[in-house]
C-alpha positions as CSV (number, residue, x, y, z in Angstrom):
1,M,-35.4,-160.1,-52.0
2,V,-37.0,-159.6,-55.4
3,T,-37.6,-155.9,-54.8
4,C,-34.0,-155.3,-53.7
5,L,-32.8,-157.3,-56.7
6,I,-35.0,-155.4,-59.3
7,V,-34.0,-152.0,-57.9
8,Y,-30.3,-153.0,-57.8
9,L,-30.3,-154.4,-61.4
10,N,-32.2,-151.4,-62.7
11,E,-29.7,-149.0,-61.1
12,K,-26.9,-151.0,-62.9
13,G,-28.8,-150.5,-66.2
14,M,-29.7,-154.2,-66.7
15,F,-33.3,-153.4,-67.7
16,G,-32.6,-150.3,-69.8
17,S,-35.3,-147.6,-69.2
18,N,-38.1,-150.2,-69.0
19,I,-38.5,-150.0,-65.2
20,V,-40.1,-146.7,-64.1
21,S,-41.5,-145.3,-60.8
22,D,-44.9,-146.9,-61.5
23,H,-43.2,-150.3,-61.4
24,Y,-41.5,-149.3,-58.2
25,Y,-44.8,-148.4,-56.7
26,S,-46.1,-151.9,-57.4
27,F,-43.1,-153.4,-55.6
28,G,-43.5,-150.9,-52.7
29,A,-47.2,-151.8,-52.4
30,L,-46.3,-155.5,-52.4
31,L,-43.8,-154.9,-49.5
32,Y,-46.3,-152.8,-47.6
33,G,-49.1,-155.4,-48.1
34,F,-46.9,-158.2,-46.9
35,V,-45.8,-156.2,-43.8
36,N,-49.4,-155.6,-42.9
37,F,-50.3,-159.2,-43.6
38,W,-47.5,-160.5,-41.3
39,A,-48.8,-158.2,-38.5
40,Y,-52.4,-159.3,-39.0
41,I,-51.4,-163.0,-38.8
42,A,-49.1,-162.5,-35.8
43,F,-51.7,-160.5,-33.9
44,S,-54.5,-162.9,-34.8
45,Q,-52.4,-165.8,-33.5
46,F,-51.5,-164.0,-30.3
47,M,-55.1,-162.9,-29.7
48,L,-56.5,-166.4,-30.2
49,I,-54.0,-168.0,-27.8
50,W,-54.4,-165.2,-25.2
51,Y,-58.2,-165.5,-25.4
52,A,-58.3,-169.3,-25.1
53,N,-55.8,-169.1,-22.1
54,L,-54.8,-172.8,-22.5
55,P,-51.6,-173.6,-20.6
56,E,-50.3,-175.9,-23.4
57,E,-50.4,-172.9,-25.8
58,T,-49.7,-169.9,-23.6
59,F,-46.2,-171.1,-22.6
60,W,-44.9,-170.2,-26.0
61,F,-45.6,-166.5,-25.5
62,L,-44.7,-166.6,-21.8
63,N,-41.2,-167.9,-22.7
64,R,-40.8,-164.9,-25.0
65,W,-41.8,-162.4,-22.3
66,E,-39.1,-163.4,-19.8
67,G,-35.6,-162.0,-19.4
68,S,-33.9,-160.4,-22.4
69,W,-36.5,-162.1,-24.7
70,M,-39.0,-159.4,-23.6
71,I,-36.7,-156.7,-25.0
72,F,-36.1,-158.7,-28.1
73,S,-39.9,-159.1,-28.6
74,I,-40.6,-155.4,-28.3
75,V,-37.7,-154.5,-30.7
76,F,-38.9,-157.2,-33.0
77,I,-42.4,-155.7,-33.2
78,V,-40.9,-152.3,-33.9
79,V,-38.4,-153.6,-36.5
80,H,-40.8,-156.0,-38.3
81,F,-43.9,-153.9,-38.3
82,L,-43.8,-150.3,-37.2
83,V,-40.7,-149.1,-39.1
84,P,-41.7,-150.7,-42.4
85,F,-45.3,-149.6,-42.0
86,F,-44.5,-145.9,-41.5
87,A,-41.6,-146.0,-44.0
88,L,-43.8,-147.3,-46.8
89,V,-47.2,-145.8,-46.0
90,S,-47.0,-142.9,-48.5
91,Q,-47.1,-143.1,-52.3
92,P,-43.8,-141.2,-52.8
93,A,-42.1,-143.6,-50.4
94,K,-43.2,-146.5,-52.6
95,T,-41.8,-145.0,-55.7
96,N,-38.4,-144.0,-54.2
97,A,-35.8,-146.5,-55.4
98,S,-33.3,-146.0,-52.6
99,R,-36.0,-146.3,-50.0
100,L,-37.4,-149.5,-51.5
101,K,-33.9,-151.0,-51.6
102,F,-33.2,-150.1,-48.0
103,M,-36.6,-151.3,-46.8
104,S,-36.4,-154.6,-48.6
105,I,-33.1,-155.3,-46.9
106,W,-34.6,-154.1,-43.6
107,I,-37.5,-156.5,-44.1
108,L,-35.1,-159.4,-44.9
109,I,-33.2,-158.7,-41.7
110,A,-36.6,-158.5,-39.8
111,H,-37.6,-161.8,-41.3
112,F,-34.4,-163.4,-40.1
113,M,-35.3,-162.0,-36.6
114,D,-38.7,-163.6,-37.0
115,M,-37.1,-167.0,-37.7
116,F,-34.8,-166.5,-34.8
117,F,-37.7,-165.5,-32.5
118,L,-39.7,-168.6,-33.5
119,V,-36.9,-171.0,-32.7
120,M,-34.3,-169.7,-30.3
121,P,-36.3,-169.1,-27.0
122,T,-36.8,-172.9,-26.8
123,F,-33.0,-173.5,-27.0
124,S,-32.0,-170.5,-24.9
125,P,-34.7,-169.7,-22.4
126,D,-32.4,-167.6,-20.2
127,G,-31.9,-164.9,-22.8
128,V,-30.9,-163.9,-26.4
129,A,-27.9,-165.9,-27.5
130,L,-26.5,-164.8,-30.9
131,G,-23.5,-166.7,-31.9
132,W,-21.3,-167.3,-35.0
133,I,-23.5,-170.2,-36.2
134,E,-26.6,-168.0,-36.6
135,L,-24.7,-165.3,-38.4
136,G,-22.6,-167.7,-40.4
137,F,-25.6,-169.5,-41.7
138,L,-27.1,-166.2,-42.8
139,L,-23.9,-165.2,-44.6
140,L,-23.7,-168.7,-46.2
141,A,-27.3,-168.7,-47.4
142,F,-27.1,-165.2,-48.9
143,G,-23.7,-165.8,-50.3
144,L,-24.8,-169.0,-52.1
145,M,-27.9,-167.3,-53.4
146,F,-25.7,-164.5,-54.7
147,L,-23.3,-166.8,-56.4
148,V,-26.0,-168.9,-58.0
149,F,-27.8,-165.8,-59.3
150,T,-24.7,-164.2,-60.7
151,F,-23.7,-167.4,-62.4
152,F,-27.1,-167.8,-64.1
153,A,-27.6,-164.1,-64.8
154,K,-24.4,-164.0,-66.9
155,S,-25.6,-166.7,-69.2
156,T,-29.3,-165.9,-69.6
157,N,-31.3,-162.8,-70.5
158,L,-33.0,-161.1,-67.6
159,M,-35.9,-159.9,-69.8
160,P,-38.2,-162.7,-70.9
161,I,-38.0,-162.8,-74.7
162,G,-41.1,-163.9,-76.4
163,D,-43.4,-163.3,-73.4
164,P,-46.8,-162.1,-74.8
165,K,-47.6,-160.1,-71.7
166,L,-44.1,-158.4,-71.5
167,K,-45.1,-155.2,-73.5
168,R,-48.2,-154.7,-71.4
169,G,-46.1,-155.0,-68.2
170,I,-43.5,-152.6,-69.4
171,D,-46.1,-150.1,-70.6
172,F,-47.8,-150.2,-67.2
173,R,-48.6,-146.8,-65.7
174,L,-50.6,-145.8,-62.7
């Protein structure tokens, strides 16, 4: 969310000319690192549960490989890991503002899919059930965050005045 917000605010001129492609590279590397960290944690958890083969643990994955949840699981792996991995692997991709904004929104949607994947197969074992409550909550949460941010952004300065490390951060170059 921070990457999307920084790129958007910089496009609107809220930071002047202080944010450059080197700063975008840092945000892109952070996104890329967290995508890889998520995949590492998810695969490690799967591998440990699969290797132990304990019935009280394997049912969690077995529920997610039945019916339409199997298709959701495969799409989820592609959406949450493969697409962001290949979209952010190169250095020019990490410095492209429009790609960073798109991929940060993409990863937010993938994270919503992750939360949905963790909870919903327990409540709907027959298949994927996406209703107005799930989408309404998502719109409500982002809407409230947007309203709170815009309210506070109008009354405060977005650049930290008096920060002793601000100049060093702005002058950062790769």
